[in-house]
C-alpha positions as CSV (number, residue, x, y, z in Angstrom):
1,M,100.2,78.9,-158.9
2,S,99.7,80.9,-161.4
3,Y,98.0,84.7,-162.6
4,G,94.4,84.5,-161.9
5,Q,94.6,81.0,-159.7
6,Y,94.4,82.5,-156.2
7,H,92.1,80.9,-154.2
8,P,91.8,82.6,-150.2
9,L,90.7,79.7,-147.9
10,P,88.2,80.9,-145.4
11,Y,89.1,81.2,-141.9
12,G,86.8,78.8,-139.8
13,E,86.2,81.1,-136.7
14,E,84.0,78.6,-135.2
15,V,86.9,75.7,-134.9
16,G,89.5,77.8,-133.2
17,E,92.9,76.3,-132.1
18,Q,92.7,73.7,-129.9
19,I,94.7,73.2,-126.4
20,L,94.4,71.0,-123.6
21,G,92.6,68.0,-124.9
22,G,90.5,69.6,-127.3
23,L,89.5,73.1,-125.3
24,T,89.7,76.7,-127.1
25,F,92.0,79.2,-125.4
26,S,88.9,81.1,-124.3
27,Q,87.4,78.0,-123.1
28,A,90.8,77.1,-121.1
29,G,90.8,80.9,-119.7
30,W,87.3,80.5,-118.3
31,L,87.7,77.5,-116.9
32,L,91.2,78.7,-115.3
33,A,89.8,81.4,-114.1
34,G,86.3,79.4,-112.4
35,L,89.3,77.2,-111.1
36,V,91.1,79.8,-109.1
37,A,88.1,81.3,-108.4
38,S,86.7,78.3,-106.6
39,H,90.3,78.2,-104.9
40,K,89.8,81.3,-103.0
41,M,86.4,80.7,-101.9
42,A,87.4,77.5,-100.8
43,M,90.0,79.5,-98.4
44,Y,87.9,82.1,-97.2
45,V,84.3,80.4,-96.8
46,P,84.1,77.3,-94.6
47,R,82.3,74.2,-95.5
48,L,78.6,74.1,-94.7
49,P,77.2,72.3,-91.5
50,L,76.4,68.8,-92.5
51,P,76.7,65.3,-90.3
52,N,80.0,63.5,-91.9
53,S,78.4,60.9,-94.1
54,L,77.6,64.0,-96.4
55,F,80.9,65.4,-96.6
56,L,81.1,66.2,-100.1
57,F,77.8,67.3,-99.7
58,S,79.2,69.8,-97.0
59,M,81.7,71.4,-99.9
60,I,79.6,71.5,-103.0
61,H,79.1,75.7,-102.7
62,W,82.8,76.0,-103.5
63,L,81.9,74.5,-107.5
64,I,79.7,77.8,-107.9
65,P,82.2,79.9,-109.3
66,L,83.5,76.9,-111.6
67,V,80.1,76.3,-112.8
68,I,79.4,79.9,-113.9
69,S,82.9,79.8,-115.8
70,A,81.5,76.7,-117.5
71,V,78.5,78.3,-118.9
72,F,80.7,81.1,-119.6
73,A,82.9,78.7,-121.3
74,F,80.7,76.3,-123.3
75,V,77.3,77.7,-123.5
76,K,76.8,79.8,-126.9
77,M,73.9,82.5,-127.6
78,P,71.5,81.3,-130.6
79,Q,73.5,84.2,-132.5
80,G,76.4,81.9,-132.1
81,V,78.2,84.0,-130.0
82,S,79.3,83.1,-126.4
83,I,77.3,84.6,-123.3
84,G,80.4,86.9,-122.3
85,A,81.2,88.4,-125.9
86,Y,77.5,88.8,-126.2
87,L,77.8,90.4,-123.0
88,V,80.4,93.1,-123.6
89,S,78.6,94.0,-127.0
90,W,75.6,94.6,-124.9
91,Y,77.2,96.7,-122.2
92,R,78.9,98.6,-125.5
93,F,75.5,99.4,-127.0
94,K,74.3,100.3,-123.8
95,K,77.1,102.8,-123.3
96,R,77.2,104.3,-126.7
97,R,77.3,107.9,-127.6
98,R,73.8,108.7,-128.8
99,V,72.9,112.0,-131.0
100,L,69.5,112.8,-131.0
101,V,68.1,115.2,-133.0
102,N,65.1,117.3,-133.3
103,R,64.5,117.7,-137.1
104,K,61.8,120.5,-136.6
105,I,64.2,122.8,-134.6
106,L,67.5,122.0,-136.5
107,P,66.9,121.0,-140.0
108,E,69.7,123.1,-141.3
109,K,72.1,121.6,-139.2
110,R,71.7,117.7,-140.1
111,S,74.8,117.7,-142.3
112,D,76.9,118.8,-139.6
113,L,75.6,116.2,-137.4
114,N,76.1,113.5,-140.0
115,I,72.9,112.2,-140.1
116,G,70.2,111.9,-143.1
């Protein structure tokens, strides 16, 4: 490649690295966390008192953590980010440091506060 022939390739963030049958690292992590939480819930929470003919439905509440983690792994917000990333950015936005300035009282100190 000669000088002036440099063509950078854009990084496709929406693709991600595929592991474990087409899952990305974050999706696999969320699902693994959901499986661990479901297993821990099954250790401490008993089955529902249903008759033997509804044996599988007596354990359906153990899947709640797995379903929640699947939502966090696969559902995207309209902005294109995952729900987990959206909640983290929302929390950081709410907890940011705010500088409120009354310009009628402090017009000469605006340069000290790096505004206007």
